[in-house]
N, C-alpha and C positions, 0 to 999 in steps of 0.2 A: 128568624130573629123575632123577638117579642116586641110589642109596640113600645114599651118603655125603653128598650135598647135603641130603637129608632130615634126616640126623643133625646136620648143621651147623645147619640151620634150627631143629631142636629145641634144640640147645645155645644158640643165639643168643636163642631165645625165653625162655630161663630167666635170661639175663644182664640186669642193669640196662642201659639204662633201660626195658626192656620193660614193667615194671609197678611196680617198687619205688621208683624215684627220682622219679617224677611228671613227668619231662621229656618223656615221650611219652604224653600223656593221650589221644591219638587212637587208641591201640591197645587199651587195656584200661580198662574202667571200674572204679572201686574196689569190691572185694568183701570181705566180712568173713570168710566161710567158706573156709578153705584148700582143702578138697576141691572146692568149687564153683569156686574160682579155677583149679584144675588142669583141671577139665572144660572151662572156658571156653578156657583156653590150648590144649588139645588140639583143640577145635572150630575155633579160629582157625587153628592150625597146619595142620590138615587142609584147611581152605578155602584157605589160602595155597599149599599144595602143589598142590592141584587147579588153582588159578589159574595158577601158573607152568607147569604142564603145558599148560593151554589156551593161554596166551600163546605158548608154543613150538610148539604143534601147529597153531594157526589160520593160515590163509594170510595174507600181508601185505595191508594195506588196499589195495584196487584201484580205488576210486572217485576221480573227479577232485576237485580242490579241497583246501583245507586240512582237517586233522583233528587231533584229540587222540589220542595213542597209547594203546593198551590198557595197563592197569596194575592193580596191587594197591595199595589205599589203606590197608591195615592191617586192614580188616574185610570188604571186598567186592572182587570182581574186576570191572573195568569194561572194556567192549569199546572198540575204536576208535570214535570218535564224530565226525561231521561238525562243522566249525566253526560256531559260532553256534547250537548246539542244546543242549537239556537231554536227559539220559538218566536213566532211573530204573529201579529194581528193588526187589523186596521187601526190607524190613529183615532183617538177620541175626537168627537165633534164639539168639545166644550168651548174651544177658542176660535175666534174668527180667522186667525192666521194658521190654523191647523187644517191640513187637507186629509179628510177621513178616507181617501182612497190610497194614501201612502201607508207605509208599514212602520210600526214600532217593533223593536226586537228586544229580546232578553236572553242572556246566555247562562246556561247551567253548566258549571265547571265539572271537570272529571271527578272532583271530590264530592259531587252532589250538593254543592252550595251555589247559590246565585252569585253571579259576578259582582264584585265590589269595585266601585270607582276608586282608582288609586289616589286621588286627591282628598277624598272624604272618608274612605273606607266604609261607605254606606252601600247597601245593595242598590244596583242601578239598572234601569231600563233605558234603552236607547230610543229617544223620541226625536233625534236630530233630523230625520227625514220628514217628520210631520209638518215642519214649516220651512224646510230648506228651499223648496221651489215655489212656494205660495205666491210671492211677488212676481216671479217670472210668469207663472200661469195666469195671474191677473192681467199682466201686461199683454200677453198673447191674446187673451180674451178681449181686452180693450181694443187692440189693434185690429182683430178680426171684426169686431162690432163696428169700429170706426170705418173700416173698409166697406162693409156692407151698407152702413148708413150713408157714406158718401156716394155710393152708387144709386141710392134712392133719393138723393138730394135732401136728406134730413141731417140735422146735427145731433150727435149723441150727447147726452149729459150723463157723466159718470163721476162718481166721487171715489177716489182710490184711497 
């Protein structure tokens, strides 16, 4: 990608509906802190730039049969995927409530088209596991830390 394309992506990422209008909720989750919002924007933009470089650099799909084409879904870069299969990768680390050790998935239909969500008819990647257990994991960590701290007679200070 050329430098001016990167500048264009940067400008587009700041324009509505990227975050402010709420019409593209698949790209950014709501954040309260403006500095945190800008960090998230930069992480996503960097990932998008790297994805487009990869899409342009990788050789065309050369296996027989139908496949879903590589693409950027707004959060992750997905490779060409054979029809009728799921693909997965680690969740992105953009958001504090996302666990990057969990998996995001995407389904390539038998027709060689990415799955479309029935409510919106938009192509859809499943990020539900990315934050499904985050609060529970934090609670377990807190309880373990509290237990260890009580054994050593110190009081933990934690902000959840």
